[in-house]
Backbone as CSV, one residue per row, in Angstrom:
resi,resn,N_x,N_y,N_z,CA_x,CA_y,CA_z,C_x,C_y,C_z
1,MET,-7.657,-15.990,87.483,-6.612,-16.370,86.366,-5.438,-17.511,87.299
2,SER,-5.204,-18.343,86.014,-4.137,-19.803,86.670,-3.470,-18.857,85.779
3,ILE,-2.113,-19.943,86.293,-0.750,-19.408,84.697,0.665,-20.572,85.340
4,ILE,1.001,-20.888,84.670,2.334,-21.533,85.163,3.895,-20.435,84.404
5,ILE,4.472,-20.638,85.130,5.113,-19.716,85.710,6.902,-20.638,85.626
6,THR,7.667,-20.896,84.701,8.866,-21.596,84.350,9.575,-20.647,83.824
7,SER,11.116,-21.432,83.587,11.900,-20.730,83.214,13.517,-21.918,83.342
8,ASP,14.509,-21.141,82.692,15.397,-21.731,82.754,15.782,-23.341,81.963
9,ILE,14.594,-23.658,80.987,14.904,-24.823,79.927,15.919,-24.625,78.887
10,GLN,17.426,-24.558,79.703,18.220,-24.243,78.558,18.894,-25.208,77.434
11,CYS,18.470,-25.235,76.680,18.244,-25.905,75.216,19.578,-26.122,74.891
12,GLU,19.975,-26.758,74.754,21.358,-27.507,73.654,21.212,-28.464,72.639
13,PHE,21.779,-28.627,71.741,21.446,-29.922,71.416,21.476,-31.084,72.045
14,ASN,22.198,-31.257,72.926,22.268,-32.902,73.303,21.159,-32.674,74.407
15,ASN,20.425,-31.569,74.610,19.493,-32.053,75.444,17.980,-32.151,75.226
16,ILE,17.956,-31.682,73.962,16.563,-31.244,73.061,15.510,-32.138,74.206
17,ASP,15.856,-33.701,74.048,14.999,-34.268,74.599,14.663,-34.058,75.960
18,LEU,15.277,-34.003,76.592,14.809,-33.558,77.719,14.068,-32.258,78.390
19,CYS,14.531,-31.351,77.162,13.778,-30.437,77.038,12.326,-29.990,76.068
20,GLN,12.235,-31.125,75.807,10.955,-31.836,75.036,10.051,-32.580,76.052
21,GLN,10.305,-33.068,77.410,9.626,-33.768,78.365,9.038,-32.454,79.632
22,ALA,10.293,-31.363,79.310,9.900,-30.477,80.645,8.254,-29.693,79.842
23,TRP,8.700,-29.524,78.436,7.547,-28.034,77.364,6.357,-29.246,77.784
24,GLU,6.647,-30.566,77.566,4.683,-31.829,77.543,4.520,-30.893,79.223
25,GLU,4.983,-31.831,80.019,4.550,-31.084,80.702,3.881,-30.497,81.161
26,CYS,4.518,-29.126,81.050,3.626,-27.883,80.897,2.459,-27.866,80.587
27,LEU,2.590,-28.023,78.933,1.660,-27.710,78.174,0.153,-29.581,79.176
28,GLN,0.788,-30.577,79.658,-0.424,-31.222,80.364,-1.236,-30.626,81.457
29,ILE,0.046,-30.079,82.186,-0.170,-29.308,83.124,-1.586,-28.166,83.251
30,CYS,-1.156,-27.223,81.567,-2.574,-26.771,81.792,-3.569,-26.848,80.743
31,LYS,-3.280,-28.413,80.618,-5.053,-29.301,80.174,-5.377,-29.774,80.883
32,GLU,-4.582,-29.906,82.028,-5.741,-30.721,83.253,-6.029,-29.868,84.378
33,GLN,-5.469,-28.588,84.179,-6.084,-27.576,85.291,-6.556,-26.109,84.553
34,ASN,-6.820,-26.251,82.814,-7.457,-25.941,82.329,-6.471,-24.132,82.109
35,ILE,-5.001,-24.234,82.534,-4.547,-23.062,82.334,-4.241,-22.493,80.695
36,LYS,-3.635,-21.209,80.433,-4.209,-20.407,79.209,-3.026,-19.933,78.832
37,THR,-2.195,-19.774,80.320,-1.109,-18.874,79.793,0.153,-19.727,80.211
38,ILE,1.075,-19.868,79.931,2.511,-20.100,80.158,3.712,-18.420,80.177
39,ALA,3.989,-18.777,80.970,4.938,-17.371,81.331,6.137,-18.011,81.815
40,TYR,7.025,-17.698,80.456,8.654,-18.369,80.472,9.368,-17.259,81.533
41,LEU,9.872,-17.535,81.783,11.065,-16.195,82.892,12.299,-15.723,82.487
42,GLY,12.647,-16.551,80.648,13.965,-16.230,80.759,15.008,-17.885,80.250
43,ASP,16.036,-17.809,79.827,16.510,-18.464,79.622,16.395,-20.144,78.925
44,GLY,16.156,-19.775,77.606,15.287,-20.693,76.850,16.734,-21.156,76.384
45,LYS,17.894,-20.584,76.089,19.203,-21.462,75.863,20.445,-21.356,76.680
46,GLN,21.220,-22.562,75.960,22.619,-22.888,76.679,23.136,-21.576,76.373
47,ALA,24.066,-21.889,74.944,24.549,-21.377,74.185,24.147,-19.366,74.143
48,TYR,25.130,-18.984,74.460,24.508,-17.530,74.317,25.162,-17.264,72.088
49,ASN,25.673,-17.373,71.799,26.008,-17.407,70.424,27.072,-17.695,69.907
50,PRO,26.945,-18.775,68.541,26.334,-18.753,68.129,24.843,-20.169,68.638
51,VAL,23.322,-20.344,68.551,22.982,-21.291,68.512,22.087,-21.739,67.208
52,ASP,22.195,-23.443,67.479,22.426,-24.235,66.689,20.900,-23.834,66.285
53,ILE,21.011,-24.566,65.412,19.823,-24.299,64.367,18.302,-25.073,64.763
54,ARG,18.599,-26.475,65.666,17.802,-27.091,65.906,17.560,-26.383,67.362
55,VAL,18.443,-25.973,68.172,17.768,-25.086,68.961,16.777,-24.269,69.077
56,ILE,16.976,-23.392,67.917,15.892,-22.356,67.276,14.527,-23.259,67.478
57,ARG,15.229,-24.373,66.185,13.369,-24.241,65.720,12.907,-25.026,66.480
58,TRP,13.619,-26.084,67.644,12.530,-26.863,69.306,11.917,-25.341,68.968
59,TRP,12.294,-24.598,70.009,12.104,-23.661,70.434,9.751,-22.950,69.594
60,GLN,11.122,-23.020,68.680,9.496,-22.419,67.225,8.311,-23.100,67.438
61,ASP,8.815,-24.306,67.499,7.646,-25.533,67.805,7.147,-25.628,69.093
62,ALA,8.137,-25.337,69.849,7.332,-25.347,71.425,6.631,-24.556,71.597
63,ILE,6.931,-22.855,71.518,5.859,-22.000,71.648,4.528,-22.462,70.634
64,ARG,4.957,-22.855,69.506,3.719,-22.657,68.054,2.536,-24.141,68.645
65,ARG,3.102,-25.260,69.709,2.636,-26.287,69.693,1.663,-25.983,71.256
66,ALA,2.207,-24.481,71.410,1.502,-24.391,72.980,0.522,-23.304,71.829
67,ILE,0.102,-22.395,71.298,-0.686,-21.692,71.130,-0.973,-22.586,69.772
68,LYS,-1.381,-23.008,69.479,-1.904,-24.154,69.063,-3.282,-24.963,69.448
69,LYS,-2.760,-25.003,71.485,-3.550,-25.595,72.106,-4.432,-24.178,72.803
70,GLY,-4.025,-23.420,72.073,-4.526,-22.092,73.161,-4.253,-21.627,74.505
71,ILE,-2.897,-21.631,74.322,-1.991,-21.529,76.153,-1.053,-20.313,74.443
72,ASP,-1.160,-19.087,75.759,-0.955,-18.068,75.630,1.113,-18.640,75.638
73,VAL,2.290,-17.804,75.359,3.273,-18.077,76.105,3.847,-16.662,75.991
74,LEU,3.858,-16.245,77.298,4.997,-14.786,77.744,5.907,-14.942,77.900
75,TRP,7.178,-14.439,77.112,8.255,-14.583,77.435,9.180,-13.415,78.141
76,ASN,9.884,-13.943,78.908,10.524,-12.467,79.536,12.345,-12.472,79.359
77,LEU,13.253,-11.666,78.853,14.179,-12.023,78.255,15.474,-12.206,80.038
78,GLY,15.621,-13.252,78.942,16.777,-13.774,80.706,18.558,-13.910,79.587
79,ASN,18.969,-13.984,80.706,20.711,-13.425,80.737,20.849,-14.733,79.251
80,HIS,20.740,-15.570,79.507,20.742,-16.222,78.276,20.153,-16.421,76.532
81,ASP,19.279,-15.485,77.368,18.872,-15.148,75.711,19.101,-13.674,75.019
82,ARG,20.195,-13.433,75.418,21.042,-12.037,74.876,22.140,-13.479,74.044
83,VAL,22.585,-12.184,72.979,24.036,-13.044,71.843,25.005,-12.943,72.725
84,GLY,25.596,-12.064,74.078,26.775,-12.393,74.337,26.244,-12.418,76.292
85,GLN,27.465,-12.548,76.765,26.991,-12.503,78.487,26.993,-10.971,78.768
86,TYR,26.935,-9.996,78.002,26.718,-8.534,78.661,25.415,-8.073,78.776
87,THR,25.279,-6.880,78.592,23.290,-5.837,78.524,23.529,-5.727,77.855
88,ASP,23.907,-6.276,76.061,23.660,-5.471,75.187,22.349,-5.809,74.891
89,ALA,21.706,-4.912,74.049,20.245,-5.318,73.327,20.343,-5.910,72.699
90,ASP,21.182,-6.568,71.286,21.134,-7.719,70.901,20.238,-9.641,71.542
91,ASN,19.523,-9.510,70.965,19.264,-11.084,71.823,17.702,-11.611,70.895
92,TRP,17.684,-13.129,71.053,16.631,-14.022,70.053,15.092,-14.110,70.073
93,LEU,14.969,-12.633,71.068,13.622,-12.767,71.006,12.569,-12.499,69.840
94,PRO,13.319,-11.720,68.701,12.552,-11.088,67.503,11.985,-13.014,66.761
95,ILE,12.797,-13.966,67.484,12.648,-14.819,66.563,11.726,-16.045,67.738
96,LEU,11.522,-15.469,68.590,10.158,-16.132,69.612,9.161,-15.732,69.386
97,ARG,9.027,-14.259,69.251,7.739,-13.222,67.893,7.154,-13.835,67.768
98,ARG,8.176,-13.840,66.024,7.806,-14.451,65.260,7.238,-16.542,65.240
99,ALA,7.600,-16.560,66.187,6.926,-18.027,66.767,5.589,-17.886,67.185
100,GLY,5.397,-16.638,67.782,4.222,-16.605,68.147,4.155,-16.315,70.027
101,ALA,5.160,-15.742,70.862,5.700,-15.217,71.898,4.627,-13.952,71.993
102,THR,4.697,-13.845,73.208,4.608,-12.131,73.610,6.074,-11.773,74.127
103,THR,7.066,-11.544,73.641,8.098,-10.889,74.182,8.251,-9.797,75.292
104,TYR,8.782,-10.041,76.488,9.321,-8.384,77.468,10.690,-8.568,77.859
């Protein structure tokens, strides 16, 4: 089984273009190497709360594009995926699940 493991594409409005390049590179590697899983180990956004809706929409689209290509996205909770800098259970994983990611 082959898998891409990545993390810390800490998206915010002013770097969406760079995040897009990084994600496209992951998808291209998956295509070239016939990899069917991306394990994202957290920190998909820079801000804790509030998060720019354009960042949320970008990640939803990125996950959906991977799934459309037959690639599973596994997302592990990182500290930036929480609402605040504490260990509160509030996070944005439900948003990512609705886009199709399997979250942990």
